[in-house]
Structure formats: structure tokens, C-alpha cells
PLY file of the C-alpha trace (Angstrom):
ply
format ascii 1.0
element vertex 358
property float x
property float y
property float z
element edge 357
property int vertex1
property int vertex2
end_header
120.04 57.68 105.57
118.09 54.47 105.96
114.40 54.19 105.13
111.98 51.58 106.45
108.57 50.90 104.97
105.68 51.48 107.33
102.34 49.69 107.18
100.60 46.34 107.61
102.34 43.63 105.62
101.67 39.89 105.69
104.34 37.42 106.76
102.38 34.15 106.46
99.93 32.50 104.09
97.24 32.35 106.78
97.46 36.10 107.33
97.34 36.73 103.59
94.20 34.60 103.19
92.13 36.54 105.71
88.89 37.99 104.42
89.66 41.34 106.02
93.40 41.81 105.74
93.67 45.21 107.47
93.29 45.45 111.25
91.22 48.64 111.06
88.99 46.95 108.53
88.37 44.02 110.89
87.65 46.35 113.78
85.24 48.42 111.68
83.37 45.37 110.40
83.18 43.86 113.90
81.85 47.12 115.33
79.37 47.45 112.47
78.03 43.92 113.05
77.76 44.57 116.79
75.74 47.72 116.16
73.58 45.94 113.55
72.75 42.94 115.77
72.56 44.67 119.17
72.27 48.42 118.82
69.78 48.73 115.97
67.07 46.46 117.50
67.21 48.55 120.66
67.01 51.96 118.97
65.01 51.58 115.74
61.24 51.99 115.61
58.70 50.02 113.58
58.77 52.43 110.63
62.55 52.19 110.43
62.38 48.39 110.35
59.60 48.09 107.78
60.47 50.94 105.41
64.27 51.01 105.48
66.18 48.29 107.31
64.41 45.10 106.19
64.17 46.16 102.50
67.81 47.28 102.58
69.05 43.96 103.98
67.06 41.78 101.58
67.92 43.87 98.53
71.58 43.77 99.58
71.45 39.98 99.39
69.82 40.14 95.96
72.42 42.67 94.80
75.20 40.31 95.91
73.71 37.63 93.65
73.45 40.00 90.69
76.98 41.27 91.34
78.39 37.75 91.14
76.92 37.33 87.67
77.35 40.85 86.28
80.31 42.20 88.21
82.49 39.13 88.67
81.61 37.03 85.62
80.67 39.82 83.21
77.37 38.26 82.10
74.69 40.93 81.75
71.31 39.82 83.12
67.92 41.52 83.11
66.05 38.56 84.60
66.84 39.04 88.29
63.24 39.88 89.11
62.17 36.59 87.53
64.61 34.62 89.67
63.33 36.42 92.77
59.78 35.44 91.77
60.78 31.80 91.27
62.35 31.73 94.72
59.29 33.33 96.30
56.64 31.14 94.67
58.50 27.85 94.99
59.26 28.57 98.65
55.57 29.37 99.11
54.40 26.13 97.51
56.89 24.11 99.51
55.82 25.84 102.72
52.05 25.49 102.30
51.81 22.11 100.54
54.07 20.09 102.86
52.89 19.86 106.46
55.48 20.75 109.04
57.93 22.15 106.50
60.62 24.16 108.33
60.88 27.77 107.23
64.58 27.65 106.45
64.15 24.52 104.29
61.33 26.18 102.34
63.47 29.27 101.72
66.44 27.19 100.59
64.15 25.15 98.32
63.03 28.38 96.67
66.68 29.33 96.12
67.44 25.89 94.67
64.53 26.10 92.21
65.68 29.57 91.17
69.14 28.11 90.62
67.74 25.51 88.20
65.81 28.17 86.29
68.89 30.38 86.22
71.01 27.58 84.75
68.36 26.95 82.08
68.22 30.59 81.00
72.00 30.87 81.33
72.59 28.34 78.55
72.44 31.10 75.86
75.50 32.68 77.54
77.55 29.87 76.00
76.86 31.29 72.54
75.98 34.96 72.94
77.19 37.82 75.08
76.55 41.48 75.81
73.26 42.92 74.59
72.13 39.61 73.09
72.55 37.87 76.45
70.62 40.67 78.16
67.73 40.08 75.75
67.88 36.33 76.39
67.64 36.83 80.15
64.88 39.37 79.60
62.88 36.51 78.11
63.05 34.81 81.52
61.41 37.88 83.06
58.49 37.90 80.64
58.03 34.13 80.80
57.95 34.05 84.61
55.57 37.03 84.75
53.20 35.14 82.47
53.57 31.80 84.27
52.92 33.09 87.79
49.96 35.16 86.62
48.29 32.47 84.48
49.13 29.08 85.99
46.93 28.58 89.06
49.14 25.90 90.60
51.79 28.44 91.56
49.26 30.49 93.55
47.65 27.40 95.12
44.50 28.04 93.03
43.97 31.48 94.54
41.09 33.28 92.83
42.62 36.73 93.35
46.07 35.74 92.11
47.74 36.89 95.33
49.19 34.61 98.00
50.10 35.10 101.65
52.06 33.37 104.39
51.88 33.68 108.15
53.06 31.99 111.31
56.77 32.11 110.47
59.03 30.44 113.01
62.53 29.03 113.19
63.34 26.32 115.78
60.60 27.60 118.06
61.51 31.25 117.55
58.43 33.04 116.21
59.31 35.64 113.60
56.43 38.07 113.98
57.66 41.44 115.24
59.61 43.81 112.94
62.75 43.50 115.07
62.60 39.70 114.85
62.16 39.85 111.08
65.09 42.23 110.85
67.39 39.96 112.87
66.37 36.90 110.83
67.07 38.63 107.51
70.29 40.16 108.84
71.63 36.79 109.97
70.94 35.16 106.60
72.43 38.10 104.68
75.63 38.07 106.75
76.05 34.33 106.11
75.45 34.75 102.37
77.84 37.72 102.18
80.64 35.81 103.93
80.12 32.76 101.71
80.09 34.93 98.58
83.24 36.76 99.72
85.07 33.46 100.20
83.74 32.13 96.89
84.96 35.05 94.78
88.39 34.85 96.45
88.76 31.17 95.55
89.49 29.25 92.37
85.96 29.56 90.99
85.99 33.31 91.59
89.24 33.68 89.68
87.70 31.70 86.81
84.71 34.06 86.75
86.95 37.11 86.62
89.09 35.56 83.88
85.96 34.94 81.78
84.87 38.52 82.46
88.17 40.08 81.41
88.85 37.97 78.30
86.98 34.72 77.74
89.09 33.62 74.76
92.33 33.93 76.70
90.72 32.20 79.69
89.76 29.19 77.56
93.30 29.04 76.16
94.82 28.67 79.63
92.45 25.83 80.51
89.39 27.52 82.03
86.16 25.93 80.84
83.79 28.74 79.76
80.70 26.51 80.04
81.47 25.55 83.63
82.44 29.09 84.68
79.41 30.81 83.12
76.80 28.27 84.22
78.24 28.12 87.75
77.99 31.92 87.92
74.36 31.73 86.80
73.70 28.97 89.35
75.23 30.76 92.34
73.74 34.12 91.36
70.25 32.71 90.81
70.34 30.81 94.10
71.19 33.94 96.08
68.67 36.06 94.18
65.98 33.38 94.62
66.68 33.17 98.35
66.39 36.96 98.55
63.10 36.78 96.66
61.75 34.25 99.14
62.76 36.50 102.04
61.23 39.51 100.29
57.91 37.70 99.91
57.80 35.85 103.25
59.29 38.42 105.61
58.89 41.85 104.02
55.65 41.58 102.06
53.77 38.71 103.72
51.20 38.90 100.91
52.18 39.41 97.28
51.30 38.97 93.62
53.43 38.62 90.44
53.64 42.40 90.02
55.92 42.50 93.08
58.68 40.96 90.93
58.22 42.84 87.68
60.94 44.01 85.33
61.28 47.15 87.46
62.82 44.96 90.15
65.38 43.64 87.68
66.42 47.15 86.69
66.53 48.21 90.33
68.98 45.43 91.19
71.13 46.26 88.17
71.20 49.93 89.23
72.36 48.86 92.70
75.31 47.00 91.22
76.27 49.89 88.92
76.07 52.56 91.63
77.53 50.44 94.41
80.35 48.99 92.36
80.60 46.02 90.01
82.84 43.25 91.25
82.55 44.20 94.92
80.57 42.48 97.69
80.69 45.62 99.81
79.51 47.63 96.81
76.28 45.60 96.82
75.49 46.97 100.28
76.39 50.52 99.23
74.17 50.30 96.17
71.23 48.83 98.10
71.50 51.53 100.77
71.57 54.24 98.12
68.56 52.89 96.22
66.49 52.37 99.39
67.31 55.66 101.08
67.17 58.00 98.07
63.38 57.73 97.41
62.64 58.28 101.09
64.95 61.29 101.17
63.34 62.73 98.04
59.86 62.32 99.54
60.98 64.41 102.50
63.23 66.98 100.81
61.36 67.86 97.60
58.10 68.97 99.31
60.13 71.01 101.81
62.09 72.67 99.02
58.86 73.32 97.13
57.39 75.14 100.12
60.45 77.38 100.31
60.01 78.56 96.71
56.20 78.53 96.80
55.71 75.52 94.53
53.43 72.57 95.33
55.27 69.31 94.75
52.91 66.44 93.94
53.50 62.73 94.43
53.71 62.21 90.67
56.37 64.92 90.41
58.41 63.22 93.14
58.16 59.90 91.29
59.34 61.49 88.02
62.16 63.27 89.83
63.26 59.97 91.32
63.59 58.38 87.87
65.46 61.40 86.50
67.90 61.43 89.40
68.50 57.68 89.09
69.23 58.05 85.38
71.55 60.99 85.90
73.44 59.20 88.67
73.90 56.04 86.58
75.29 58.07 83.67
77.58 59.97 86.06
78.89 56.79 87.69
79.50 55.11 84.33
81.52 58.12 83.14
83.24 59.47 86.25
83.54 56.44 88.52
82.82 53.12 86.75
83.72 51.17 89.89
80.99 52.89 91.91
80.90 53.72 95.59
83.04 50.69 96.39
86.02 52.46 94.79
85.91 55.11 97.50
85.88 52.35 100.10
88.89 50.72 98.42
90.83 54.01 98.37
90.18 54.44 102.08
91.43 50.93 102.81
94.62 51.53 100.85
95.32 54.58 102.95
94.65 52.61 106.14
97.14 49.97 105.03
99.96 52.51 105.45
98.53 54.10 108.59
99.68 56.19 110.48
101.52 57.64 107.47
98.99 57.55 104.58
99.90 59.31 101.39
0 1
1 2
2 3
3 4
4 5
5 6
6 7
7 8
8 9
9 10
10 11
11 12
12 13
13 14
14 15
15 16
16 17
17 18
18 19
19 20
20 21
21 22
22 23
23 24
24 25
25 26
26 27
27 28
28 29
29 30
30 31
31 32
32 33
33 34
34 35
35 36
36 37
37 38
38 39
39 40
40 41
41 42
42 43
43 44
44 45
45 46
46 47
47 48
48 49
49 50
50 51
51 52
52 53
53 54
54 55
55 56
56 57
57 58
58 59
59 60
60 61
61 62
62 63
63 64
64 65
65 66
66 67
67 68
68 69
69 70
70 71
71 72
72 73
73 74
74 75
75 76
76 77
77 78
78 79
79 80
80 81
81 82
82 83
83 84
84 85
85 86
86 87
87 88
88 89
89 90
90 91
91 92
92 93
93 94
94 95
95 96
96 97
97 98
98 99
99 100
100 101
101 102
102 103
103 104
104 105
105 106
106 107
107 108
108 109
109 110
110 111
111 112
112 113
113 114
114 115
115 116
116 117
117 118
118 119
119 120
120 121
121 122
122 123
123 124
124 125
125 126
126 127
127 128
128 129
129 130
130 131
131 132
132 133
133 134
134 135
135 136
136 137
137 138
138 139
139 140
140 141
141 142
142 143
143 144
144 145
145 146
146 147
147 148
148 149
149 150
150 151
151 152
152 153
153 154
154 155
155 156
156 157
157 158
158 159
159 160
160 161
161 162
162 163
163 164
164 165
165 166
166 167
167 168
168 169
169 170
170 171
171 172
172 173
173 174
174 175
175 176
176 177
177 178
178 179
179 180
180 181
181 182
182 183
183 184
184 185
185 186
186 187
187 188
188 189
189 190
190 191
191 192
192 193
193 194
194 195
195 196
196 197
197 198
198 199
199 200
200 201
201 202
202 203
203 204
204 205
205 206
206 207
207 208
208 209
209 210
210 211
211 212
212 213
213 214
214 215
215 216
216 217
217 218
218 219
219 220
220 221
221 222
222 223
223 224
224 225
225 226
226 227
227 228
228 229
229 230
230 231
231 232
232 233
233 234
234 235
235 236
236 237
237 238
238 239
239 240
240 241
241 242
242 243
243 244
244 245
245 246
246 247
247 248
248 249
249 250
250 251
251 252
252 253
253 254
254 255
255 256
256 257
257 258
258 259
259 260
260 261
261 262
262 263
263 264
264 265
265 266
266 267
267 268
268 269
269 270
270 271
271 272
272 273
273 274
274 275
275 276
276 277
277 278
278 279
279 280
280 281
281 282
282 283
283 284
284 285
285 286
286 287
287 288
288 289
289 290
290 291
291 292
292 293
293 294
294 295
295 296
296 297
297 298
298 299
299 300
300 301
301 302
302 303
303 304
304 305
305 306
306 307
307 308
308 309
309 310
310 311
311 312
312 313
313 314
314 315
315 316
316 317
317 318
318 319
319 320
320 321
321 322
322 323
323 324
324 325
325 326
326 327
327 328
328 329
329 330
330 331
331 332
332 333
333 334
334 335
335 336
336 337
337 338
338 339
339 340
340 341
341 342
342 343
343 344
344 345
345 346
346 347
347 348
348 349
349 350
350 351
351 352
352 353
353 354
354 355
355 356
356 357
């Protein structure tokens, strides 16, 4: 009896280099983008935009940046909130101090300044690793918190310490309504995600993963650890800084240094752990989980308390949120270290042999 393999197999280099190699995967992503760009603006209300969709999209971009550094290059960082703050404040100063500055140029300038700061604080990665590197990047968080709170130039000499932006527009398109803000953030996040996906599949991405797996062996085969580590810090900080500028300009509108505290750094790290380290799609899964879980707890816990006759306070909900986050992180680290993205990968492997998955 003769047997023939069934499934989707590549017969050319062009087909093998596609970002989405499975036909069902391409259809699903295309349908998802169509719903995100067309369906969601027609169906979602203002609360959905402000409380869920816009924070989810911006935090997904920030999680992609953290994932490049932590998941792909293996360099632990606790200074992501600082890089977001650098992007936000430098974009703000560029926007308000230069007349006629285009919005997109100001945002990219904030990302570029965050990249420079990230490279500076990434220099210790050439000598230390693991917990020591985490402490070194934590210094960036404390330094930036102090600088933006004490140096008046960053806040344009604001007496209250808070800053605000208004009148956002892009090529004549005024970004004022929640749906317009959502589409603007979504477009930038899709572009960043596609660029990051191509980057990690290329030569530089393979260098990052080689440094992550075994840096000594990587240096033996000709990979330069200094170039690989600092380039990972540069790309990661740029994306995180751009996300910080979007978070300040589009989501908050008015902010102060406390908006980018160390809690934000831990939140982004939790997204990468839960979503899946070393996965662009996992960044979106982790961001969705972190954004939706507190809202779900605020709705479910009071309802469950009424059923058993217990009054659930706001403080109790906040404490429960931290406990659930901690328990989930421990569970993911033990049971599924690759996070939610592993489930996505298993599903794609089954689709590769469709219609006869095993």
C-alpha cells in the first residue's frame, strides 16, 4: 500500500519566506484585520474604545518591544516604564516647542530618544546578565522617575508637574474622536508588528536568539555579543518609547510622571510572560489578558459577592487582582513557560496537516 503525506508544504523559497506560511493563518489574519479596521469602529461604543481597545492596542505595541529584548534576546529588563516615559516626554517637548511639528515626526522623535536612552542603559548587558542586568535596568526606572519629576524643562516649566497635548492631526485628519484615535493607534501597531515580525525572522533576529540560547557559543561562531545585545536594546527601546508617546498623546492626553512608574514596567513584563516569550502574537495575547482581566474582575467579583451575601469593596477587588496575577504568572512559568502563544502554535501545527490533523 502506498502512502502520501497530506498538508501544506513549500516548494519555493518565496513561499517559505512568507510571514504567514499557512493558508488558514493568512485568511484568519486578513479577516481579523478587516474586522479591526472596519467592523470595530462601526460597532464599538465610546467606553469600549477608551477603556479596552485603545489601551490594548498601545500596550500590545509596548509588549512587542519588551518581547524583542526579553523573549528574543534573553536580556531581562525592568526599565520599560522609563523608556515609555522618555518617549512620551521627548515627543511632548518636540511637539510643543517646534511650531508646525507634524504629529508622526514628534512621536518618532520620542521613540528615537528612548532608543538612545535604552542603548545607554543597555551597556551593562555587555558585562552582566540575569538578575544583575535587571537591577541595572531598574536604575533607569528610578533615574527617569526622578528626572521627569524634578527637572522643569521636561514639563515645559509646568507648575503642577503635569503636561497635556491637544489638537492632534495627521495630514489634515483630525484625531479627536475615540474611533479616530483607535484607528490611528491600530495602524501604527500593525506596521510595528509587521516590521518586528520581519526583523526577528532575519539575520539580526537569529543573532538575538543565538545570544539568548547560549551567548558563549554564539560568540564562537562569529556573532558579536555587543552588537546583538545593544541592537536589541535599541529596537526594543524605540518601540517601547513610541508606545509611550502614543499612550500619553492619544490615550491619556494629560499625564504626569506617575503614569510611567515601575508598575508599568512590571505590567509589560507580565504581558510577555503570560502571552509567550519569543512570540509577536504572544504580545497581543498578553496585552489582551492584562487589559481585560481587571475589567472582568470588577464586574464578576461584586456579582459573586452578592450571591453569597458578601460586600466586595474596591480595595478587595484590587488585592484580588494582584493575587490572581501572581498566581497566573507562577502557573504559566511552571505549566506552560511559552505562554498563550504556545496554544496558538499548536493550533497552527494542526492546521498545517488539515484536513487530517493528528
